[in-house]
C-alpha angles and dihedrals in degrees: 000000000000109000112210120224095255091053091051089055090049091052092053093046093047092048091050090054091050096247131127116302124227099221126194109274095032120125122275112257138176116230117245094239089058091052090053091049090048090057090056091045090052093056093044091052093048089056094047127092093193095112092053092047091053092051090046089053095050097045094043102041098037106016118181112019109195109184110259095016128119087259090058089066091046090051091054091050090047092052093049091050093045094051089052093045089053091054101249111173096226130021127180144145134232121202123250118187124195143150113283120233122191133197115206108160141341138184142160134188141172110245129203130033095351097039114174140136123264125210105239142157131198116248114240109264094028118136123232121263147125119236128176110187148127115285124232115198125216122187094218145353094270091059091053092046088054093055113117118253110268094012092116097044109159093358137109116247114218121192110198100191116154113216117226122237116237136166092230094043093243091144089069093074095068092035093050092050090059087059099041101039103024099080093053091048089051092051091051089054090051100254120162094210141004133228128179138180104255118267093246144099102229130099096216126119091251117111120217118232126197139147123294132189135217119212117245114272095027125112107234119240130202106280128188145162126235124217110252096253090049091050087052090049092050091049091051091050091049089053087061095051144287116346129197121204131191111213118187120183128175105189141098150128118315114183124288137304136202116219128165142246102228114214133189129181137202099201120232122240100227111011104027093163090063114077142199105209125211132160152114136229122281100205125079139182116271103241099077131016096267097245100146094023096073119317087092092057093050093045098046095047093046089050094047092053092045090055091048089052090060092061118103117239097025121225117275096251132053122261109222121193121195127195096199122216123235104351092154098066100043116325089274095158094048093048092049092050092049092050094047095047100035092121092053102056092119091053089063105084095193137321140213131186128201110213107135105084130265103296120130117281110245106171141035137194140142140210089241117147122237096276090060099044092099091056090047088053091050091053090047090053091052090050095048096086086062090062093258119144125212109238107175116203095021133109134021144229122299116263097262090046093053096087092050093043088058087059092054106277114153113231141196127213119215101179117213124205103256098177091122099023096101092051086073106022114126093351136115085254094070095106138136096263090068091067119093105216092210092052090048091051089054088054091050090050092049094049092044093052093044096047095043094050094043089051090050098048121122100228134013140285097229106271106158133150114263123208108259122218113259118241113250115240 
């Protein structure tokens, strides 16, 4: 077990006083005084509306924050200013470069005897184009992938898969694959354009956008998502006979753009070079104002760190908050951070990301190895009054933390109730009024308790650099 500098000092002091010694190799534990302070921090956070006020500021003053847009730059400036306003000790940015995708206009309509408009949105990464063609419906992705090459020549493929609602968001896997793999399957079958029922669980006339990909060697086709009621309408029309749709998209890639990961720190009192990392992503899709995805994550982690910074004395380690750039189009901010800090994995005690809305947190676990399980249990006990269950062995790192976790970063899972998350996700309905301030305060309390205790632990949570596979020449 790696013993941090502050723990070494504690060992020497304890030995001098004749008490028990924390020797190298002993289990990671959290001191009792820190647990008592965490209980006070928990109640203070529950009574605070700081997290909500930060989200209100971001969604009101910046609004939608599509990666690479003019609002992206304003969001970065907002985050830098907000960290400073909140009194963070150190604030800086790190560049993140990525391809720039733009949405300009989009429309779809049934043409012919039953002519009518359809509520539609282009998928991120779609090219521009106008296609008027007969629609062929498929009940799911597997059916489209089984279509014979050329069988959809000159037609529009329509995948009518209905995503399942789940507290843990597990229905998003199959729904998301319809968006990410469907267009390429349609191209292989010869389709001229692609439509899908939105990857969402609502019944509102609000289509869900999101990034899609085109397999290498394929020529991209216009690709879009229908709002759920419009997918139902199109399916009913198809049951009556052939249907022709005119899909017109003006969108596409336009060079590259450099945004920033925005980082703020509350410096630790004894081991400031070791960090507990929390955060969310700063960008959003352009249809709503990005309140639940992921203004909430940015706001609640900023607030949690601010509240920790008010504690005297501060925890031993530094609390680092990251507002990640361009998560939505490919985890660009998370990948850039992992690459830039690859040599410092072991300096990151543990990390947690909030990117699943603003619902109440109901479960907690970590990737901690056996020697840190006792500390994990201590944190879980401190979280229990918030209605959070300890579920060892469950969960995983947040999306932007995934690339760094693959390099050996220890992670914590604070599971939010996502029962309604995909009613709003990537839609025009992702706005501030959908956030329950009391639920957000519970999130702030949970992140504050977790980060404070992790930063106060005597011992580590298992972050250690892993050998990475070498690229083949």
